[in-house]
N, C-alpha and C positions, 0 to 999 in steps of 0.2 A: 300634512297636504299631498295629494296624489300628485305625481309627476306625469306630464303629460308630452309625449314623443312628438316632435314635428319633425318630419324628413323634408328637408331643402335640396332641391336639385339644381345644381349648377355646373357650368362648364368647367373643365380643367384648364382654365387660360389665366393669365396674370390680372385682367380686369375684374374677373368675378372673385379670384382669390383674394384681391386687394378688399374688395367690398365686404367680404364675409371673414377677413382676417380676425375681427376682435370676436367674432362668435366661435369660430373654430379653436383659437386658442384661449378661449373664457376669460376674456380681458374684463368682463362684469358679470355680476350675477343675473341670471335669467329666470328666477323667481320657480315657478310652478313647471316651467318647459325646460325640456331637454331637446337639443337640436341635434340631428344626425344629418351630417353633409354626405350627399348623393352626387358624387362628380362623374358626369356622362356629357358626350358630345352634344352641341344644341339641338342637331337633329334628332338625336334619341330622346331629348327632353321634350321636343316638340311632339313627336309621336306619342310618349307617354302622357302627356297633357291631355290628347285626345281621349285616353282612358281615365284621366283624373286620377292616376297612381298617386302621385304626391301632394302632401298638404300644401307645400309652396314650392314654386319653381319658377327659374329663369325660363323665357320661352321667347320666340320672334314674335314680333308683333303681327307678322302675318298669321301664325298658328292661334295667336290670341282671337281671330276672327272665327275660328272653329270652336272655340271653347268658351266663348262669353257667357254662354249659359251656366256653366260650371265653376269658373272662376272669376275673381274681380282683379282688378289692376292694383297692385300696391302703388301708393303716391310717391314712392321713391324708387332707386335701383334701375334705373332707366339707362340705355346704352343710345347716346344721341350723336348722330353726325351733324357737324355744323360745316358744311360746306365742304365736307369729306364723307367717306363712307366705302362701301365695297366696291371694288375696281373690277374691269374685265381686261384680263392680259392676254398677251399672243407672244409668239418667239419672233415675231418680225412686225414691224409696223405698218399698218394698213389704214384706209380711211374707215372709221367706225361705220359708216354708211355700208360697207361691205359685210358686215356681220349679218345683215339679213338672210335668212337661210341657212347660216353656218352652223355646226356643230358646236356646242357651248357647254363645257363641263361645270356643272352648278353643285353647290354643297348641301343639296336638299331642297325639295319642293315647297316645304313649309317655312323656309327662311325668308326674312325681310328682304334679303338681297335678291332672292328669286323673284319676289313680288316685284322689286324696284326695277329688276331687269324685264319683266313682262310689260311694265308700264313704258320703259325706254323703247324695247325694240318687239313689236308684235309677232314677229316671224322667225323663229330660231328653232334649232332641234338640241333640246335639253338631253344632257349626257349626265345623269346623276352618279356622283361619287362622293365618298367620305371629303369632308372640307380639307383634310391633310393630304389628298390625292390628286387635288385638282391640278397641280403644276405637273405631277408625274402624268396624267391623263393627256395634256397637251404635249408635253415632251413626247410620249410614246406615239402621237398622230392619231389618238383617239377620239380628239375634239380640236378644233380649229382656234378656239380660245377658251380660256378659263374665267369663272367667276370667283374672286378671292375674297375670303373675309378674314377675320382674326388678323394675327401678326403678319400674315401673308400681304397685307396692305402696305406694309413697310420694307417687307425682305424680298419683294419680287425680283429687283434688278439683280441681287447677288445670284439667283438661278438663271441670270440670262434672258429674264424676260422683259417685255415692253408695255407699259400701261397705255390702252386704248382710250378708256373712258373711266372717269371717277363717278359713280352713280350718285355719290351724295352731292358732289359739286352740280352735277347735271340737275337734280332735284332742286337745289337752291337757285340755280338760274331760272328755273320753271316756277317756282313758288316764293322764293326769297324767305324760307321757311326751313328751319332744321328737318333732319330725316331721323326719326324715332326708328332704331333698329331692333333693341331688344327691350324687355320690360321684366319685372318680377310679379308675379300673381299667386294669390292664394285662393284656396277653394272655399265657396261660399258656403259649403255645408258644415265648416266648422263652428258657424255662428258668429254674430257681429261682435261679441264681446271678445271671443277668443281671438278673432281676425284682428281686432284692433290692439290687443295685447301682444301678439306676436309682430304686429307691423312694428310697433314701438322698440323692440328688440334688433328687429332689422335696420331700422332708421339708427339706432345708438350705434350698430357696428359700422354703417357708412361714415356717419359723423366722426367715431372713432379713427377709422382708418384714414379720414382726410386730415384729422387733428394730429395724427402721428403718422406722417406720411412715410418716413423713412422706415419704420418698422415694418409698416404693413407692406412696402415695396420689396424689402428685404424677403419677408414671407412670400410674396406673390411671384418673384422672380423664379423660384424654384419650378413654377408652373409654366415657364417661357419657351418649353423645348427647345432649349439651347440658345435662345435669345440671349445677347450679352446685354448687360446690366442699363447701358444708356437707352438702347432701344427698347427695353422693357419699360423703362421710367417713361418714355414718350408715347408709347403705346397705353399703358395705364393713365395718362394723361389725358389721351384722347378720349378715353369713354369711361373714366372715373372721375367726376368733377362736380360742379354746382348743378348741372344737370342731372346727376346721380343722386344729388341729395333730396332734389323734389323736382316733380314734374312741374315747371312753370307754365305760363299762359300760352307763349311761345309754341314750346314743345307740345303741349296739347293741340294746339291749333295744326301743327305739323303732323301730328296723328290722326286727327279728324280729315284733314285735307288728303292724305296717302289712301285712308280706308275708303272715303268718298270716291276717290279717283279710281280705286281699284274696282269698287262696285260698280260705277259708270263704265268701266271700260270692259267689264265682264271676268275680271281676273278672280273675283270672289262673287259668290251668288246671292249673299244676304248683305244687307246694310247694316252695317254694325256701328251702334254709338256707344264710344269708349266708356266703360263703367269704373270709377276709381273709388277705393276705399277712402274714407276721409282722412286727411292727414292732420 
C-alpha cells in the first residue's frame, strides 16, 4: 500500500499541540497516511493558505473567507470563544470609546481577532506586528493599544497591561452566540474519499487528547512559551473542549453571523457560506 504524505500546519501553541498530540506521538495507526507537522505562527499559516501550500491547515476564520474555493472546513478542530476571546490592552485604563482613531498593534490582518476588531471599531490605525510582539509595540509607544491573542489573553496583567475590551464578551453581548476564532481546513483537491479518511484521523487525535487529558497536557505545555502549568491548563481548557470535538449548531450559527456581519459592513468583499466536510 502506497503511503500518502499529509502535511498539517498548526501553530506552536499549547491548544494546537494538545489537539494534535496523538498524531504527533503516533498513539494510533494511521493506515496509508503519514502526517508531517508544520509548526508556524497563525499569520504565516493564513498567508500559506492563500497559496494552498498545505494539505491540512489550521487557519483563522477570517482567512477562510479568502480560501473557501480551495479549502473545506473540517467538522472538528475549532477554537471557539464563549463570552471570551481576543482582548484589547493598553498601559493605562481609558474609556474604550477613546480607541477611535488610535494606533492599535494587531497580530495579522487575516486573523479573526482583526476581523472582530474591525466590527467593533470602524476607525483605527492598524500597526501590524508578529503576535508575540504586540505587548512590546505598546510598551515602546509604537501603538496606543494592542490586540492580544493566544496566551496573552491570560498573561497581560503580569506585563503591566490593563484590559480595555474583551472582543469575545462584546460579541456575545451583541449576538448571544459564541465567537469562532480558528478552524482546521483541508484542501478540496485531495478528493472527497481522502478528505474523509484524513478527517477521521484528526478527529481521533482530538478525541484521544480529551480522553487522555493529562498526557496531552504534559506534551502541550512544552509549547507554552514559559507559561506555568496551571495557566497552560486553563488556556487549553478555553480552546480545546467539546467545541473542538465538533462544530455544533450554535457554533455554526456564530460563524455564519460573523461572516454575514463582516460582509454587510464591508470588512470582507464576498459573502461566504461556510462549507463543512461531513462529520
